[in-house]
Steps between C-alpha positions, in 0.01 A plus 500: 500500500305825480164482318455661160396859515170435311403229761576700810356822640803574716779321314555265799185291546218314323149494620303179455213317682484770772866478593805701400806291403856645502690260262837659573480416864249206449272632772119565510282757675135488593320784355367706797325816378584841657268585788224744419136560598378649172196376322499353152264634238460287187796289618741793529626692798446873523824672394491701823511180716764521770729198561683434829864606458596602851662337797322212671451724806274722276276212396239572768455852360467371147232228575150652513356541848181340383644182350238267354479123470514543114828687529658240726395210277599675176852564611557123566318405177723726294800277582562224246733225621489219243811333641384515864813688615311709750216252586552523875455881482185456283364253750562752780312768306210265429470417867492870570226548237293231667517702824409821323204337328371357834520847657345703218147485357569612140768569244480874549497502880808627677700243690558542879798707606693202647472321168600813313832493690553144399410585136763771494761248623385258226541777239854561631572128464383507134716810432802326648447199272470711177828470318628191683680258271476119525758274346351282232534129561716337237690173425869539594752467213690223684193284575588129545161359403195633314266305743299724733317449824195691608485597858161603641507731800174567691415739779167406643448801724172560666383781272697453182618188322798558276705255301776509244680264273 
């Protein structure tokens, strides 16, 4: 059912623990903030901050030509994925950050042009994920038994180890 008006900002969803839940559809969304390169002062963005709202083909123009290590890391760090729905994407971004860190000397140094192109592709990937709904796992109404089995799945790749239950 729809959430109560006083509990919901949009009348359709509830925000809790860094996720947005849509009870009417029983889906969840990871909260991925809108892309911007504005600076915060006293924890608040400047009201004149511009957010990316164009086509993905325009992303290269929106991203600063002098993209810094700090900007790259902050965009990944702003994504909160408590349920691990987009963990493979986060792992990819962390591997990219590792490469950026190895090729820059400080947080304010611009990253090399070939890495900037990859950063633009990563920002496009995050933009595509914003708004994606994931169906919430639930016990079916016609369940035969209340017993459960836990299945552990592990991917022991060379650079990233991931597992899920």
